C-alpha positions as CSV (number, residue, x, y, z in Angstrom):
1,M,-15.2,19.8,-19.7
2,S,-14.2,23.3,-18.4
3,N,-12.0,24.0,-15.4
4,F,-15.1,25.3,-13.6
5,D,-17.0,22.0,-14.3
6,L,-14.0,20.0,-13.0
7,V,-14.0,21.9,-9.7
8,I,-17.7,21.5,-9.2
9,Q,-17.4,17.7,-9.9
10,L,-14.4,17.5,-7.6
11,F,-16.3,19.0,-4.7
12,L,-19.2,16.5,-5.2
13,Q,-16.7,13.6,-5.5
14,L,-15.0,14.6,-2.2
15,T,-18.4,15.0,-0.5
16,V,-19.5,11.5,-1.5
17,I,-16.1,9.9,-0.7
18,L,-15.8,11.4,2.8
19,A,-19.5,10.7,3.7
20,T,-19.4,7.1,2.5
21,C,-16.1,6.5,4.3
22,R,-17.5,7.9,7.5
23,I,-20.7,5.8,7.3
24,I,-18.9,2.6,6.4
25,T,-16.3,3.2,9.1
26,I,-18.9,3.6,11.8
27,L,-20.7,0.5,10.7
28,G,-17.5,-1.5,10.1
29,R,-15.9,-0.7,13.4
30,R,-19.1,-1.3,15.4
31,Y,-20.3,-4.5,13.8
32,L,-17.4,-6.1,12.0
33,G,-14.4,-5.1,14.1
34,Q,-12.6,-3.6,11.2
35,T,-10.2,-0.6,11.3
36,D,-10.7,2.6,9.5
37,V,-8.3,1.7,6.7
38,V,-10.2,-1.5,5.8
39,C,-13.5,0.3,5.9
40,E,-12.2,2.9,3.6
41,M,-11.1,0.2,1.1
42,I,-14.6,-1.3,1.3
43,A,-16.1,2.1,0.7
44,G,-14.0,2.4,-2.4
45,V,-15.2,-0.9,-3.8
46,M,-18.8,0.0,-3.0
47,L,-18.5,3.3,-4.9
48,G,-17.0,1.5,-7.9
49,P,-18.5,-0.7,-10.5
50,S,-18.8,-3.6,-8.1
51,L,-21.8,-2.1,-6.3
52,L,-22.7,1.5,-7.3
53,G,-22.0,0.6,-10.9
54,L,-24.6,-2.2,-10.7
55,I,-27.2,-0.2,-8.9
56,A,-26.9,3.1,-10.8
57,P,-24.3,2.6,-13.6
58,D,-25.0,6.0,-15.3
59,F,-24.6,7.9,-12.1
60,Q,-21.5,6.0,-11.1
61,Q,-19.9,6.7,-14.5
62,W,-20.9,10.3,-14.3
63,L,-19.5,10.8,-10.8
64,F,-16.3,8.8,-11.2
65,P,-15.8,8.6,-15.0
66,K,-13.3,6.0,-15.9
67,L,-13.8,6.1,-19.7
68,P,-11.3,8.2,-21.6
69,I,-12.3,11.4,-23.4
70,I,-12.1,11.3,-27.2
71,T,-11.0,14.6,-28.7
72,A,-12.2,16.1,-31.9
73,V,-9.3,14.6,-33.8
74,G,-10.0,11.1,-32.4
75,L,-7.3,11.0,-29.7
76,K,-8.1,9.3,-26.4
77,I,-7.0,11.1,-23.2
78,P,-7.5,10.1,-19.5
79,N,-10.5,11.7,-17.9
80,P,-9.2,14.9,-16.2
81,S,-11.7,14.4,-13.3
82,M,-10.1,11.1,-12.3
83,S,-6.6,12.4,-12.9
84,I,-7.2,15.2,-10.4
85,L,-8.6,12.8,-7.9
86,Y,-5.6,10.5,-8.4
87,A,-3.1,13.3,-7.9
88,I,-4.8,14.3,-4.6
89,S,-4.8,10.7,-3.4
90,Q,-1.1,10.4,-4.0
91,I,-0.3,13.6,-2.1
92,G,-2.2,12.2,0.9
93,L,-0.5,8.8,0.7
94,V,3.0,10.5,0.5
95,I,2.4,12.7,3.6
96,Y,0.9,9.7,5.5
97,M,3.9,7.5,4.7
98,F,6.2,10.3,5.9
99,L,4.2,10.3,9.2
100,I,4.5,6.6,9.5
101,G,8.3,6.9,9.0
102,L,8.4,9.4,11.9
103,E,6.7,6.8,14.0
104,F,9.1,4.1,12.9
105,N,11.2,2.9,15.9
106,T,14.6,2.6,14.3
107,K,16.4,2.1,17.6
108,L,14.2,-0.9,18.5
109,L,14.7,-2.3,15.0
110,K,18.5,-2.1,15.4
111,H,18.3,-4.2,18.6
112,H,16.3,-6.9,16.7
113,I,17.9,-6.7,13.3
114,K,18.3,-10.5,13.1
115,S,14.7,-11.1,13.9
116,A,13.5,-8.5,11.4
117,S,15.8,-10.0,8.7
118,L,14.5,-13.5,9.3
119,L,10.9,-12.3,9.2
120,S,11.6,-10.4,6.0
121,A,13.3,-13.3,4.3
122,A,10.3,-15.6,5.1
123,G,7.9,-13.0,3.8
124,I,9.9,-12.8,0.5
125,I,11.2,-16.2,-0.3
126,T,8.2,-18.4,0.5
127,P,5.4,-16.5,-1.2
128,F,7.7,-15.8,-4.2
129,I,8.4,-19.5,-4.7
130,L,4.8,-20.5,-4.4
131,G,3.6,-17.7,-6.6
132,A,6.3,-18.5,-9.2
133,I,5.3,-22.2,-9.3
134,A,1.6,-21.3,-9.6
135,S,2.4,-19.0,-12.5
136,F,3.8,-21.8,-14.7
137,W,0.5,-23.6,-14.4
138,F,-1.5,-20.4,-15.1
139,Y,0.7,-19.7,-18.1
140,H,0.0,-22.9,-19.8
141,N,-3.6,-23.4,-18.6
142,G,-5.9,-20.5,-19.3
143,D,-6.0,-16.9,-20.4
144,F,-4.1,-15.2,-17.5
145,F,-1.0,-13.6,-19.0
146,Q,-0.7,-11.6,-22.2
147,P,0.9,-13.4,-25.2
148,K,4.1,-11.2,-25.2
149,V,4.9,-12.2,-21.6
150,T,7.5,-15.0,-21.2
151,P,7.1,-17.8,-18.6
152,W,9.9,-16.4,-16.5
153,S,8.5,-12.9,-16.6
154,A,5.1,-14.3,-15.5
155,A,6.8,-16.1,-12.7
156,L,8.6,-13.0,-11.5
157,Y,5.4,-10.9,-11.7
158,L,3.2,-13.4,-9.8
159,G,5.9,-14.0,-7.3
160,A,6.3,-10.3,-6.7
161,S,2.5,-9.9,-6.4
162,M,2.4,-12.6,-3.7
163,T,5.3,-11.0,-1.9
164,I,3.6,-7.6,-1.5
165,T,2.3,-6.6,2.0
166,A,-0.2,-3.8,2.5
167,F,2.4,-1.6,4.0
168,P,0.3,1.6,4.4
169,M,-2.6,-0.5,5.7
170,L,-0.3,-2.4,8.1
171,A,1.2,0.8,9.3
172,R,-2.2,2.4,9.9
173,I,-3.6,-0.7,11.7
174,L,-0.6,-0.7,14.0
175,Y,-1.0,3.1,14.5
176,E,-4.7,2.9,15.3
177,R,-4.1,0.1,17.8
178,G,-1.1,1.8,19.4
179,L,1.3,-1.0,18.4
180,A,3.7,1.0,16.2
181,Q,6.2,1.4,19.0
182,T,6.1,-2.2,20.2
183,R,8.7,-4.8,19.5
184,F,6.5,-7.0,17.2
185,G,4.9,-3.9,15.6
186,T,8.4,-2.6,14.7
187,L,9.4,-6.0,13.4
188,A,6.3,-6.2,11.2
189,L,6.9,-2.6,9.9
190,G,10.5,-3.3,9.1
191,A,9.9,-6.6,7.4
192,A,7.0,-5.2,5.4
193,S,9.0,-2.2,4.2
194,V,11.8,-4.5,3.0
195,D,9.4,-7.0,1.4
196,D,7.6,-4.3,-0.6
197,G,10.9,-2.8,-1.6
198,V,12.0,-6.1,-3.0
199,A,8.6,-6.6,-4.7
200,W,8.9,-3.3,-6.5
201,C,12.4,-4.2,-7.6
202,L,11.1,-7.5,-9.0
203,L,8.3,-5.6,-10.8
204,A,11.0,-3.3,-12.3
205,I,12.8,-6.4,-13.7
206,V,9.5,-7.7,-15.1
207,L,8.8,-4.4,-16.9
208,A,12.3,-4.3,-18.2
209,S,11.8,-7.8,-19.6
210,V,8.5,-7.0,-21.2
211,K,9.8,-3.8,-22.7
212,N,13.2,-5.2,-23.5
213,S,14.9,-2.4,-21.6
214,L,17.5,-3.3,-18.9
215,S,17.8,0.3,-17.9
216,I,14.3,0.2,-16.1
217,A,15.5,-2.4,-13.6
218,I,19.0,-0.8,-13.2
219,L,17.4,2.6,-12.5
220,A,14.9,1.2,-10.0
221,I,17.3,-0.9,-8.0
222,G,20.3,1.4,-8.3
223,G,18.3,4.5,-7.6
224,G,16.7,2.9,-4.6
225,I,19.9,1.8,-3.0
226,C,21.6,5.2,-3.6
227,Y,18.6,7.0,-2.1
228,V,18.6,4.9,1.1
229,L,22.4,5.3,1.5
230,F,22.2,9.0,0.9
231,A,19.3,9.4,3.4
232,I,21.1,7.5,6.1
233,F,24.6,8.8,5.9
234,L,24.1,12.4,4.5
235,G,20.5,13.2,4.8
236,Q,20.1,12.3,8.5
237,P,23.0,14.6,9.6
238,L,21.6,17.5,7.5
239,L,18.1,17.0,8.9
240,R,19.4,17.7,12.4
241,A,19.3,21.4,11.4
242,F,15.5,21.2,11.8
243,T,16.0,20.3,15.5
244,R,18.2,23.4,16.0
245,M,15.7,25.6,14.1
246,T,12.8,24.3,16.3
247,K,14.7,25.1,19.5
248,R,15.8,28.5,18.1
249,D,12.2,29.5,17.1
250,A,10.6,27.9,20.2
251,G,8.6,25.5,17.9
252,V,7.9,24.6,14.3
253,N,6.9,27.7,12.3
254,R,5.5,28.1,8.8
255,Q,8.9,28.4,7.2
256,T,10.2,25.2,8.8
257,L,7.1,23.3,7.9
258,T,7.2,24.5,4.3
259,L,10.9,23.6,3.9
260,M,10.2,20.1,5.2
261,L,7.3,19.7,2.7
262,I,9.6,20.8,-0.1
263,I,12.1,18.1,0.9
264,L,9.3,15.5,1.2
265,M,7.9,16.3,-2.3
266,F,11.4,16.1,-3.8
267,C,12.1,12.7,-2.2
268,A,8.7,11.4,-3.4
269,W,9.5,12.7,-6.9
270,F,13.0,11.1,-7.0
271,T,11.9,7.6,-5.9
272,D,8.8,7.8,-8.2
273,I,10.9,8.7,-11.2
274,T,13.4,5.9,-10.5
275,G,10.6,3.3,-10.4
276,I,10.4,2.3,-6.7
277,Y,7.5,4.7,-6.2
278,A,6.9,7.8,-4.0
279,I,5.7,6.1,-0.8
280,F,9.1,4.6,-0.1
281,G,10.9,7.9,-0.5
282,A,8.4,9.5,1.9
283,F,8.8,6.6,4.4
284,V,12.6,6.6,4.4
285,L,12.6,10.4,4.8
286,G,10.4,10.1,7.9
287,A,12.5,7.2,9.3
288,V,15.8,9.2,9.1
289,T,14.2,12.5,10.4
290,P,15.5,13.3,13.9
291,R,13.0,12.6,16.7
292,G,12.1,15.0,19.4
293,E,10.0,18.2,19.5
294,F,10.3,18.8,15.7
295,A,8.9,15.4,14.7
296,Q,6.2,15.6,17.4
297,Q,5.0,19.0,16.2
298,I,5.1,18.0,12.5
299,R,2.7,15.1,13.4
300,Q,0.4,17.5,15.3
301,Y,0.2,19.9,12.4
302,S,-0.4,17.4,9.6
303,E,-1.8,14.2,11.0
304,F,-5.6,15.0,11.3
305,L,-6.0,16.6,7.9
306,T,-4.0,13.7,6.3
307,T,-5.8,10.8,7.9
308,S,-9.3,12.4,7.9
309,F,-9.3,14.0,4.4
310,L,-6.5,13.1,2.1
311,L,-5.8,9.4,2.9
312,P,-9.5,8.2,2.4
313,I,-9.3,9.6,-1.1
314,F,-6.4,7.2,-1.9
315,F,-8.2,4.1,-0.6
316,V,-11.4,5.0,-2.4
317,F,-9.6,5.8,-5.7
318,S,-7.9,2.4,-5.6
319,G,-11.1,0.6,-4.8
320,L,-12.9,2.2,-7.8
321,N,-10.8,-0.1,-10.1
322,T,-12.2,-3.3,-8.5
323,Q,-14.7,-5.4,-10.5
324,I,-15.4,-8.5,-8.4
325,G,-18.2,-9.6,-10.7
326,L,-15.8,-10.7,-13.4
327,V,-15.1,-14.0,-11.6
328,N,-18.3,-15.8,-12.7
329,T,-17.5,-19.5,-13.3
330,P,-16.9,-22.5,-10.9
331,T,-13.5,-23.0,-12.4
332,L,-12.4,-19.4,-11.8
333,W,-13.7,-19.5,-8.3
334,G,-11.8,-22.7,-7.7
335,I,-8.6,-21.0,-9.0
336,T,-9.4,-18.0,-6.8
337,L,-9.6,-20.2,-3.7
338,L,-6.3,-21.8,-4.6
339,I,-4.7,-18.4,-4.9
340,I,-6.1,-17.4,-1.6
341,A,-4.7,-20.6,0.0
342,I,-1.3,-20.1,-1.5
343,A,-1.3,-16.4,-0.3
344,I,-2.1,-17.3,3.3
345,L,0.3,-20.2,3.4
346,G,3.2,-18.4,1.7
347,K,2.9,-15.1,3.7
348,G,0.8,-15.5,6.8
349,V,1.9,-18.9,8.0
350,A,5.5,-18.5,6.9
351,C,5.9,-15.2,8.7
352,M,4.2,-16.6,11.8
353,L,6.7,-19.4,11.9
354,A,9.6,-17.1,11.2
355,A,8.5,-14.8,14.1
356,R,8.2,-17.8,16.4
357,L,11.7,-18.9,15.4
358,A,12.9,-15.4,16.1
359,G,11.8,-15.6,19.7
360,E,8.3,-14.2,19.7
361,N,5.5,-16.1,21.6
362,W,2.8,-17.8,19.6
363,R,0.3,-15.1,20.1
364,E,2.5,-12.3,18.9
365,S,3.9,-14.5,16.1
366,A,0.4,-15.2,14.8
367,T,-0.4,-11.5,15.0
368,I,2.7,-10.7,12.9
369,G,1.5,-13.4,10.4
370,A,-1.9,-11.8,10.2
371,L,-0.4,-8.4,9.6
372,M,2.0,-9.5,7.0
373,N,-0.7,-11.5,5.2
374,A,-2.8,-8.5,4.4
375,R,-2.2,-7.3,0.8
376,G,-4.6,-4.5,0.7
377,L,-4.2,-1.7,-1.8
378,M,-0.5,-2.1,-2.4
379,E,-1.5,-5.3,-4.1
380,L,-4.1,-3.3,-6.1
381,I,-1.4,-0.9,-7.2
382,I,0.9,-3.6,-8.5
383,L,-2.0,-5.3,-10.2
384,N,-3.1,-2.1,-11.9
385,I,0.5,-1.6,-13.2
386,G,0.5,-5.2,-14.5
387,L,-2.8,-4.7,-16.2
388,E,-1.9,-1.3,-17.7
389,Q,1.5,-2.5,-18.9
390,G,0.1,-5.6,-20.7
391,I,1.5,-8.3,-18.3
392,I,-1.7,-9.9,-17.0
393,T,-5.3,-10.2,-18.3
394,P,-8.4,-8.8,-16.6
395,T,-9.2,-12.4,-15.5
396,L,-6.1,-12.8,-13.4
397,F,-6.4,-9.2,-12.3
398,T,-9.8,-9.9,-10.8
399,I,-8.7,-13.1,-9.1
400,M,-5.8,-11.4,-7.5
401,V,-8.0,-8.5,-6.4
402,I,-10.3,-10.9,-4.6
403,M,-7.3,-12.5,-2.9
404,A,-6.1,-9.0,-1.8
405,V,-9.6,-8.1,-0.4
406,I,-10.0,-11.4,1.5
407,T,-6.5,-11.4,3.1
408,T,-7.0,-7.8,4.1
409,L,-10.4,-8.4,5.6
410,M,-9.0,-11.2,7.6
411,A,-6.4,-9.1,9.3
412,S,-8.4,-6.9,11.7
413,P,-10.7,-9.6,13.2
414,L,-7.7,-12.0,13.6
415,I,-5.6,-9.3,15.3
416,A,-8.5,-8.3,17.6
417,F,-9.0,-12.0,18.5
418,L,-5.3,-12.7,19.1
419,L,-4.7,-9.6,21.2
420,H,-7.9,-9.9,23.2
421,G,-7.2,-9.8,27.0
422,T,-3.6,-8.7,26.5
423,S,-1.9,-5.4,27.4
424,Y,-2.3,-4.5,23.7
425,D,-6.1,-4.8,23.7
426,K,-7.6,-1.4,23.7
427,S,-11.1,-2.7,24.2
428,S,-10.1,-4.1,27.6
429,A,-8.3,-1.0,28.7
């Protein structure tokens, strides 16, 4: 496939993605009470093998080719069309997580650090223990883990998978509902960021175990800690130069914006290469960036293009990997229901009780539980890594994907119900 053909196909892919996301979003918001981010995830599943692949398999494979290209000498290489789409989706996700970091209320979190720590601990320990216990049964009863995986590696992986929260999705739900600056919104964001950070570190340990390489885990955990410390104690003072530049130039100009993007891309590269992934580097950078006129103008310049164009590509791309039809026996459906119950109990209920113990009222505690319970596409990312690295089988992959979809779909209606009639309810405003 020539470069010209790739460009032509890319334009058609983007047209279909954006149009489908817009249609599903309009219908989902009006009739199902879902937020944009959930509708975009559904659109991705619909454009993949779960729906479009069933209705028009040849067209779906031509538009979004997942099969590798076989060269003249017999080598298999990833399809360049999907590689381009993946790269664009990652750029959108990185910029968006930087914007979420800019919205992160660090001052409010400092005032409630004990509550956030309690919530984070509940969101890590309980689902991890339940997931680890379930993994031992799965390991000895069925084809769920690859033969090379040890029972303890399986426990670490499934525990980490249960610990994951849909951090980008949670952040966007809070942002769309105007809750990002509230007390319980900040607690949820802070706890979710820590939970996902721990989950990625656990994944690094699992990969190190599977590949017999301790350096993978050391690099991920050590690199992540060093990055956060550098960002807080050295990066934050250096970034104050942007505030002075904004005042000097009477606003953010092209040079300032370009310099900020260079720093953002470098931070994303660094955290990605260490193994804790680019989104956390982007989020931490946004969180330590000085607030004020500079942060406000950065959001104004980049928000609409990112959320309307780049971010939907990420959600759709991840949804293209979902094949719900693989769960096709009563036994597998029973295991799927068990996984969903464990996920809700370990994450949603545990975080709700922790928030109540931290002093939130029952309504806000239940809202936090619903937010933390959503796994979303962060779960799909860790599942895809597990499948590609030879940790789990396609059977367990599909079961966990269904759990991620169900827990995510639950979030928006539950939040709308819990916040109905309160000062946080936009529909009553």
